N, C-alpha and C positions, 0 to 999 in steps of 0.2 A: 320278435319270431324273426328269424334269419335263414333265409334260405342259400344254400351252397352247394357246389358240386365237389366232388373228390374223387380221384382216380382209386378204383378199387385193386384188391389182390383176393388170393386164393382163401386167405381169412376170413372173408365175407362170404362165403359160398352158401353156408346155411341159411343168412338174411336173404340172399338173392333170391335163392330156390323157394324160401317163405313166399316170398311176395310173388315171384313168377307162378306159383302155382294158386293163391290166391286171386291173382288178375285174370288168369287164362284158362279157357275151359280145355283147351288144349296145349299146355305148357310146356315147355321147352325142358330136357332131361336135365337131371343134375350134371351128368358127365358132360353135356353139350356148355353148359355155364362154364363148367371148369377149364374146358379146354378153350372156350372164350376169352379165360383170364390169361392163358398160356399162350395164347397167339401173338405172335411178335409183332404184327400190324395191329392188334387189338389194343382197344382204348374202351375200358368198361369201367362207365363213369356213375357214381351214386349221388342222387339228390336229396340233400340233408334239409330235414327242419330243424332249427337247431342241432341236436346232438342225435336225431333220431332219421337213420335211413328210411324214407318215404318211396323211394324210386329207383329207377337204375336205367341206363342204358347200354347195350354194347353195340361198338362200332368198329369198323376196319378203316385206317385211314393208309392211304398208300399216295405218297408225291400229294397232288393237290385235290384228290377226290377223297370222298368218306363214302360208306356204305353202313347205314343207320341199319342195324341187323336185328335189333329188339329194343323197344322202349316199353316202359310200364310204371305207372304209379298204383301203389297200395290201393286197393278199394276203398279201405277205410279214409283215404284222403282225396279219392276222387270226385270231381265236381266242385272244385273249390279256387280252381285257374291255377293250380302248380304244373299242369300238363304245359301251359302257356310259358309260366315262368321257366320250367325245365326248358323248353327250346330256345327261350331268349338266352338263358345261360350257356345251352350247347352253342348256339350261333358263335358266341363270344370266344368259345372255346376252340370252334372249328377255326375262326378268323385268326386266333393265335398260332394255330397249327397249320397256317399257310393253305386251307381247303379253300378250294375255288367251288365246288360242287357237290352236292352231298345228294345221294341216291336210297330209296328205300321202297318195298313192296310192304303194302297194306291189304288186309282182307276186303274185297270189292264189297262187303256187307257191313264194313265199320265205319259206316257214314260220321260218327262222331269221330274218329281220327281222322279221316279223310276232311273234314271240316276243319279242325286244328292244324292239318298240315297246309292247308289252304291258306289260313287266316297268317301263318308265318312266311308263306311265299313260295311253297312248292306246287311245282305245275305238274300235270297228270300226263304221262307219256306214252300210256298203252295198258294193256293187259297181259299177263301171263295166265293162260289156261290152265286150269286143275291143278293150280301151284298148292294149296293148303290143304291140309288132312280136315276133315270134319268129324261130327261123333258118329254119322253115318257111314254108308259105303260111298258116297260122293266124294267130289273133291270140291273147292272154292276155287274162284280166279282171283288173283293178286293185282291189285292197282300198282303199278309203278310210277314212282314221280320222285320228281328233281327239282333240288333247290339251288340257284345260282346265287352264290355270296357276293356281296358287294364290299370291294375292299378299301374304298374311299375313307 
């Protein structure tokens, strides 16, 4: 059983969209995923278990900063430590790309993800009020987090 990350491109869109719609109640649209694959600052990476795509993340990297815009593991593989492994491999990817700080927003109610990010070294920086859509009429706050990477 080998875990690896690989850069993804437009030929992976159907697989990405499948994971996205299984993993999120309010998923990104297929067109938004496609545009992330075509972003000149975009780094869309897949997490592979052997040769099976089990997760992905969408990043923008500009100079020494990265924005982790979307990360998900296929629900069939959640709860097995793959999120931690993915984040550890992402850290190596960021370091190789000279990234010093990683920023993200996460739903304030997503305690499982927040716990994972804190475990990896992210720190809370504040809230974005009414940032995320919900299934109802209300919106949900986003927790802003930052990860400073050590290049020693």
